[in-house]
C-alpha positions in Angstrom: 35.7 -179.3 -29.4 34.7 -176.6 -31.4 35.7 -176.1 -35.1 38.0 -172.8 -36.1 35.5 -170.2 -37.7 35.9 -170.1 -41.3 38.0 -167.4 -42.7 36.2 -165.2 -45.5 37.4 -163.2 -47.9 35.4 -160.3 -49.9 36.1 -158.9 -53.1 33.7 -155.9 -53.8 31.8 -153.9 -50.9 33.5 -150.8 -50.7 31.7 -147.2 -50.0 28.0 -147.4 -50.0 27.3 -150.9 -51.5 24.1 -152.3 -50.1 24.2 -155.8 -49.8 27.5 -156.5 -48.4 25.9 -155.3 -45.4 23.5 -157.7 -45.0 26.5 -160.5 -45.8 28.7 -159.0 -43.1 26.2 -159.6 -40.8 25.3 -163.2 -42.5 29.3 -164.1 -42.3 28.9 -163.4 -38.3 25.2 -164.6 -37.6 26.7 -168.4 -36.5 29.5 -167.3 -34.9 31.6 -169.8 -37.1 32.4 -167.4 -40.0 34.1 -164.3 -40.1 35.6 -162.0 -43.0 38.9 -161.4 -42.7 40.2 -159.9 -46.0 39.0 -158.1 -48.7 39.9 -156.2 -52.0 37.0 -153.8 -51.5 37.2 -151.6 -54.5 38.4 -151.5 -58.0 40.5 -148.1 -56.9 43.5 -149.7 -55.1 44.0 -146.6 -53.0 40.1 -146.7 -52.2 40.3 -150.3 -51.9 42.8 -149.9 -48.8 40.9 -147.0 -47.4 37.6 -148.9 -47.1 39.7 -151.9 -45.1 41.4 -149.3 -43.3 37.9 -147.9 -42.1 36.0 -151.5 -42.1 34.0 -151.8 -38.5 36.6 -154.3 -37.5 40.1 -155.4 -38.2 40.8 -157.1 -42.0 43.5 -157.4 -44.1 43.3 -154.9 -46.9 44.6 -155.8 -50.7 45.0 -153.5 -53.7 42.9 -155.6 -55.7 41.7 -159.3 -56.1 44.6 -160.7 -58.2 46.9 -159.6 -55.1 44.4 -160.4 -52.5 44.4 -164.4 -54.0 48.2 -164.6 -54.7 48.6 -163.4 -50.8 46.6 -165.6 -49.2 47.7 -168.6 -51.2 50.9 -168.3 -49.6 49.3 -169.0 -45.9 48.8 -172.4 -44.3 45.1 -173.5 -44.5 43.7 -172.6 -41.0 45.2 -169.0 -41.7 44.2 -168.3 -45.5 40.5 -167.5 -46.6 38.4 -170.4 -46.6 36.0 -168.8 -49.2 35.2 -165.9 -51.1 32.2 -164.0 -51.2 31.8 -161.5 -54.3 29.6 -158.7 -53.9 30.6 -156.6 -57.1 28.4 -155.4 -59.7 27.2 -158.2 -62.4 30.0 -157.5 -65.3 32.6 -158.0 -62.5 31.8 -161.6 -61.9 32.9 -164.3 -64.1 36.3 -163.0 -64.2 36.9 -162.8 -60.4 34.8 -166.1 -59.7 37.3 -167.6 -62.7 39.9 -166.5 -61.0 39.3 -167.7 -57.5 38.4 -171.1 -59.0 41.7 -171.2 -60.8 43.1 -170.7 -57.1 41.4 -173.1 -55.7 39.0 -171.3 -53.5 35.5 -171.8 -53.5 33.0 -169.0 -54.1 29.6 -167.6 -52.9 28.7 -165.1 -56.0 26.1 -162.7 -55.9 23.4 -163.3 -58.3 23.3 -163.0 -61.5 26.2 -165.2 -62.1 27.4 -164.1 -65.0 26.4 -161.6 -67.9 25.9 -164.1 -70.8 24.7 -167.6 -71.0 28.3 -168.8 -72.5 30.1 -167.2 -69.2 28.3 -169.1 -66.7 28.3 -172.5 -69.2 32.2 -171.9 -68.8 32.0 -171.6 -65.1 29.6 -174.4 -64.4 32.4 -176.5 -66.3 35.0 -175.6 -63.9 33.0 -176.0 -61.4 31.9 -179.6 -62.1 35.4 -180.7 -63.2 37.1 -179.7 -60.0 34.0 -180.2 -57.5 35.5 -176.6 -55.6 32.5 -175.5 -54.1 30.3 -172.8 -55.7 27.1 -170.8 -54.8 24.7 -167.8 -55.6 23.1 -166.0 -53.7 19.4 -166.5 -54.5 18.6 -165.2 -50.4 14.7 -165.8 -50.9 15.0 -169.6 -51.2 16.9 -169.7 -48.0 13.9 -168.6 -45.8 12.4 -171.3 -43.5 9.2 -170.8 -44.8 10.4 -171.6 -48.6 12.0 -174.6 -47.2 8.8 -175.3 -45.6 6.8 -174.7 -48.6 9.0 -176.6 -50.6 8.9 -180.1 -48.9 4.8 -179.4 -49.1 4.8 -178.7 -52.6 7.4 -182.0 -52.8 5.2 -184.3 -50.2 2.4 -184.0 -52.5 0.4 -182.3 -50.2 -1.3 -180.1 -52.4 -1.8 -182.6 -55.5 -0.9 -181.7 -59.1 0.4 -178.2 -59.0 -1.4 -176.3 -61.7 -0.1 -172.7 -61.8 2.4 -170.8 -60.1 2.6 -167.3 -59.6 5.4 -165.4 -58.5 5.9 -161.5 -58.8 8.5 -159.2 -57.5 7.4 -155.7 -57.4 9.7 -152.4 -56.5 9.1 -148.7 -56.8 12.4 -147.2 -56.5 13.5 -147.0 -60.4 9.8 -145.5 -61.1 11.6 -142.1 -61.8 15.5 -141.5 -63.2 16.8 -142.5 -60.2 20.0 -143.5 -61.9 20.3 -139.4 -62.6 20.2 -139.0 -58.8 23.3 -139.9 -58.1 21.8 -142.9 -56.6 24.9 -145.6 -57.0 23.0 -149.0 -57.0 20.7 -147.4 -59.9 23.8 -146.4 -62.0 25.3 -149.5 -62.9 21.7 -151.7 -63.0 20.3 -149.5 -65.7 23.9 -149.6 -68.2 23.6 -152.9 -70.3 27.7 -152.6 -70.0 27.7 -153.4 -66.8 24.5 -154.9 -65.6 24.0 -157.4 -68.9 21.1 -157.5 -71.8 18.1 -157.2 -68.8 17.5 -154.5 -66.1 15.1 -155.8 -64.2 14.6 -159.0 -64.9 18.7 -159.8 -64.2 18.5 -158.2 -61.0 14.9 -159.5 -59.3 13.1 -161.2 -62.3 16.0 -163.9 -61.5 14.6 -164.1 -57.8 11.4 -164.8 -59.6 12.4 -167.2 -61.1 14.3 -169.4 -58.9 11.6 -168.7 -56.4 9.3 -170.7 -58.8 11.8 -173.6 -59.3 12.2 -174.0 -55.7 9.0 -173.9 -54.2 8.1 -176.9 -57.4 11.4 -178.5 -57.1 10.3 -178.3 -60.9 12.1 -176.8 -64.2 10.8 -174.0 -66.1 10.6 -175.5 -70.1 9.5 -173.0 -71.8 8.9 -169.4 -72.2 5.7 -169.1 -73.6 4.9 -165.2 -73.5 7.8 -162.5 -72.8 7.5 -158.7 -72.7 10.6 -156.7 -71.4 9.3 -152.9 -70.8 11.2 -149.8 -70.1 8.6 -147.1 -68.6 11.1 -144.4 -67.6 11.9 -142.7 -70.9 15.5 -142.6 -71.9 16.0 -146.3 -69.9 18.6 -149.0 -72.3 17.0 -151.8 -70.0 13.8 -153.2 -68.8 12.2 -151.7 -65.7 9.3 -153.7 -66.1 10.0 -157.3 -66.8 6.7 -160.0 -67.6 7.1 -163.5 -68.5 4.5 -166.5 -68.9 6.0 -169.6 -68.8 5.6 -173.9 -68.7 6.6 -175.9 -66.3 7.9 -179.5 -66.8 4.8 -181.1 -65.6 2.8 -178.7 -68.1 1.8 -176.1 -65.3 1.3 -172.8 -66.4 3.8 -169.8 -64.2 3.9 -166.2 -64.6 6.9 -165.2 -63.2 7.4 -161.2 -62.9 9.0 -158.4 -61.8 9.0 -154.4 -61.7 10.9 -151.4 -60.6 8.7 -149.1 -61.8 5.2 -150.1 -59.1 5.5 -147.2 -57.5 4.8 -147.5 -53.6 5.9 -151.0 -53.5 9.4 -151.2 -51.6 10.0 -154.7 -51.6 6.8 -156.8 -52.3 8.0 -159.8 -53.3 5.2 -162.8 -53.3 4.7 -166.2 -54.8 1.9 -168.9 -54.9 1.3 -172.4 -55.5 -1.8 -173.9 -56.7 -2.6 -177.4 -57.0 -5.5 -180.0 -57.3 -5.6 -180.4 -53.4 -5.1 -176.8 -52.2 -2.7 -173.9 -52.6 0.5 -171.9 -50.5 1.1 -168.7 -50.3 4.6 -167.4 -49.4 5.7 -163.4 -49.0 8.7 -161.6 -48.7 7.5 -158.9 -46.3 5.5 -161.4 -43.8 8.1 -164.2 -44.5 7.9 -166.0 -41.0 4.7 -167.7 -42.1 2.9 -169.5 -44.8 -1.0 -169.8 -45.6 -2.2 -172.9 -47.4 -5.6 -172.5 -48.4 -8.4 -175.5 -49.6 -11.5 -175.3 -50.9 -14.6 -175.4 -48.0 -12.3 -175.6 -45.6 -10.1 -172.9 -43.0 -6.5 -171.7 -44.1 -3.9 -173.4 -42.2 -1.4 -170.8 -41.3 2.1 -172.4 -40.3 4.4 -169.6 -38.5 7.9 -169.8 -37.6 9.2 -171.7 -34.6 5.3 -173.1 -34.2 5.3 -175.9 -36.8 4.9 -179.5 -35.8 4.7 -182.7 -37.4 1.5 -184.4 -38.1 -1.1 -182.2 -37.5 -3.7 -183.5 -39.9 -2.1 -181.8 -42.6 1.7 -182.1 -42.3 3.0 -185.4 -42.0 6.5 -185.9 -40.6 9.1 -183.0 -41.3 12.5 -183.8 -41.8 15.0 -182.6 -39.2 16.4 -179.5 -40.9 12.7 -177.8 -41.6 12.2 -178.7 -37.6 15.7 -177.2 -36.5 15.9 -174.4 -38.5 12.8 -172.6 -37.1 15.3 -170.0 -35.6 16.9 -168.8 -32.6 14.9 -166.6 -31.6 11.7 -166.8 -29.5 8.5 -167.4 -32.0 6.9 -163.8 -33.0 10.5 -162.6 -32.8 11.0 -162.0 -36.9 14.6 -162.9 -38.2 13.6 -162.9 -41.6 15.6 -161.3 -44.3 19.3 -161.9 -42.4 18.3 -165.0 -41.1 17.6 -166.3 -45.2 21.2 -165.0 -45.7 22.7 -166.5 -42.9 21.4 -170.0 -44.0 22.9 -169.6 -47.2 26.4 -169.2 -45.7 25.2 -171.4 -43.3 24.4 -174.1 -45.8 27.5 -173.3 -48.1 30.1 -173.4 -44.8 29.0 -177.2 -43.9 30.1 -178.1 -47.6 33.2 -175.7 -47.4 34.2 -177.7 -44.3 33.3 -181.3 -45.9 35.1 -180.2 -48.8 38.0 -179.1 -47.1 37.9 -182.2 -44.9 37.3 -184.9 -47.8 38.1 -183.1 -51.0 36.3 -184.0 -54.4 34.7 -186.9 -52.8 32.4 -184.0 -50.6 28.0 -184.2 -50.8 27.2 -181.3 -52.2 24.3 -179.0 -51.2 24.0 -176.6 -54.1 20.4 -176.7 -55.1 18.8 -178.2 -52.7 19.7 -176.0 -49.7 21.2 -173.3 -51.6 21.3 -172.0 -55.5 24.3 -173.6 -57.0 26.3 -172.9 -60.1 23.9 -174.8 -62.1 21.0 -172.9 -61.3 23.0 -169.7 -62.2 23.2 -171.3 -65.4 19.5 -171.9 -65.5 18.6 -168.5 -64.4 20.6 -167.2 -67.4 19.1 -169.7 -69.5 15.6 -168.0 -68.6 16.9 -164.7 -69.2 18.1 -165.3 -72.9 14.9 -167.3 -73.9 12.5 -164.3 -72.4 14.7 -161.4 -74.5 14.3 -163.9 -77.2 11.1 -164.2 -76.7 10.1 -160.7 -76.3 11.8 -160.1 -79.5 10.8 -162.4 -81.7 7.3 -162.8 -80.0 7.3 -166.5 -80.1 7.6 -169.2 -77.4 11.5 -170.2 -76.7 12.4 -173.6 -75.4 15.1 -174.3 -72.4 17.8 -174.7 -72.2 18.7 -172.1 -74.7 
């Protein structure tokens, strides 16, 4: 017998919010989840208007507190099963905490909060209650990221020596915030974005990709420079760090939103004593392995088989998750979003059935609250290092 679809409540996402469109597709990707209600804007009138004009019928609420209160009145199966938060950074902490206190699992956009203290408070609540909590770090949930992590952790690259992760965009190369672009306005405002602009927005993705691919922690920020190239901008639009991984490897973790002509050029490389791995968001259906004096190995989604002379036995999740479309029919970005919700859904179902005794996959199959704490600590360390010129150890 098929299971009922999980009901998803949405906080934010009204108007021209970019990220909600990706999550909307992802929620409905598998047919096992659906958005059923939402508090879509901070203005109660607009919130109801946006709900009325949603592409399909949902229950609209004037604010998230009303949504939580009214949904709690409904029985399990009729109420929302988890909440998706897609508001700007400064809203995350209060909204996520309210959901957790009401007993609702949360999937929150990154960065998880504005400060390390807020992230730590959320983590304490999650870890004490056992309520599922996910952070939407999309790129670690590409199938190719999963394969890359398995290759590194399996030792097929040998001992990791160097990690290079760079996220390059160009959309803020000019004063986009003065052009009426909603997505730019709040991202360059310290009161709404936090202590770092580019670093908080996409530098956290680079940090997560480095940690996920290697399954190792960043233990020290050796060098950091946070630059505002566009005149008058209060937050960094260019973010550069050199870090040390827990095994002593060097990691270059960089992000820029003033790389003119770059749309979404996100690349990651892991180099070890036996070989190197290359991953790219623009070409995310494949993974490249390079070795000295040997042909490159190109692993394409839908065509990977175990025991091929380089790969060994592959875990079932990698074989099962190769894709729903035939090989060379790209799914990419939207599939990565869907994989976050798919993995989070599995944990929510397990939690609904077993309570605190459920086994979470946060940190292994998707980013969890502890990952959110670490990306906030990384940002704090980078900011401190940039100001002082001295290395800063993590956790901070």
